[in-house]
One Martini backbone bead per residue (centre of mass of N, CA, C, O) as a GRO file, in nm:
protein
   73
    1MET     BB    1   8.904   9.011   5.153
    2THR     BB    2   9.099   9.310   5.048
    3LEU     BB    3   9.075   9.667   5.071
    4LEU     BB    4   9.279   9.931   4.964
    5ILE     BB    5   9.323  10.258   5.077
    6HIS     BB    6   9.519  10.478   4.845
    7LEU     BB    7   9.537  10.830   4.933
    8SER     BB    8   9.708  11.091   4.833
    9GLY     BB    9   9.602  11.379   5.007
   10VAL     BB   10   9.363  11.198   5.139
   11GLU     BB   11   9.104  11.117   5.330
   12GLU     BB   12   9.056  10.776   5.404
   13ARG     BB   13   8.836  10.706   5.628
   14GLY     BB   14   8.584  10.782   5.473
   15TRP     BB   15   8.611  10.582   5.244
   16ARG     BB   16   8.627  10.332   5.420
   17ASP     BB   17   8.337  10.356   5.549
   18LYS     BB   18   8.181  10.344   5.283
   19PHE     BB   19   8.286  10.086   5.166
   20ALA     BB   20   8.213   9.904   5.414
   21ALA     BB   21   7.905   9.953   5.389
   22ALA     BB   22   7.884   9.855   5.075
   23LEU     BB   23   8.113   9.601   5.145
   24PRO     BB   24   8.067   9.364   5.384
   25TYR     BB   25   8.261   9.130   5.240
   26LEU     BB   26   8.492   9.335   5.298
   27ASP     BB   27   8.794   9.432   5.380
   28VAL     BB   28   8.876   9.765   5.501
   29VAL     BB   29   9.165   9.962   5.437
   30THR     BB   30   9.437  10.156   5.542
   31ARG     BB   31   9.762  10.269   5.578
   32SER     BB   32   9.711  10.297   5.903
   33ASP     BB   33   9.643  10.024   5.914
   34LYS     BB   34   9.649   9.689   6.004
   35PHE     BB   35   9.811   9.484   5.757
   36GLU     BB   36   9.849   9.236   5.508
   37PRO     BB   37   9.971   9.245   5.196
   38GLY     BB   38   9.878   8.943   5.120
   39ASP     BB   39   9.558   9.020   5.150
   40ILE     BB   40   9.546   9.196   4.913
   41ARG     BB   41   9.320   9.241   4.621
   42TYR     BB   42   9.249   9.561   4.649
   43VAL     BB   43   9.296   9.893   4.494
   44LEU     BB   44   9.247  10.232   4.592
   45ALA     BB   45   9.389  10.491   4.402
   46TRP     BB   46   9.614  10.791   4.468
   47LYS     BB   47   9.920  10.846   4.429
   48PRO     BB   48  10.117  10.618   4.477
   49ALA     BB   49  10.365  10.488   4.615
   50ASN     BB   50  10.632  10.320   4.508
   51ASP     BB   51  10.568  10.080   4.740
   52ALA     BB   52  10.250  10.015   4.753
   53PHE     BB   53  10.268   9.688   4.626
   54ASP     BB   54  10.431   9.559   4.824
   55GLY     BB   55  10.350   9.218   4.899
   56MET     BB   56  10.097   9.181   4.688
   57THR     BB   57  10.038   8.862   4.588
   58LYS     BB   58   9.694   8.894   4.556
   59LEU     BB   59   9.660   9.094   4.346
   60GLU     BB   60   9.398   9.194   4.101
   61ALA     BB   61   9.321   9.516   4.151
   62ILE     BB   62   9.338   9.862   4.021
   63PHE     BB   63   9.175  10.161   4.133
   64SER     BB   64   9.129  10.465   3.995
   65MET     BB   65   9.045  10.799   4.075
   66GLY     BB   66   9.114  10.861   3.797
   67ALA     BB   67   9.156  10.941   3.480
   68GLY     BB   68   9.333  10.699   3.417
   69VAL     BB   69   9.706  10.629   3.496
   70ASP     BB   70   9.890  10.871   3.575
   71ALA     BB   71   9.853  10.840   3.907
   72LEU     BB   72  10.014  10.543   3.893
   73LEU     BB   73  10.315  10.620   3.772
   0.00000   0.00000   0.00000
């Protein structure tokens, strides 16, 4: 299972490192890491790009960094 950290305008590596330490059973990646979109199960997002979820055929949940979904639309 893989969690993608997708935070526009935010340093993602620190978030990746904290989530990886807290959730050792997940692979945690950022947009700059090499990963297969089909392996992504979860996304932690802030203002994702229009094509952010392309190819994520196993995506189960998107977690928004903001209150509400406005930053996801």
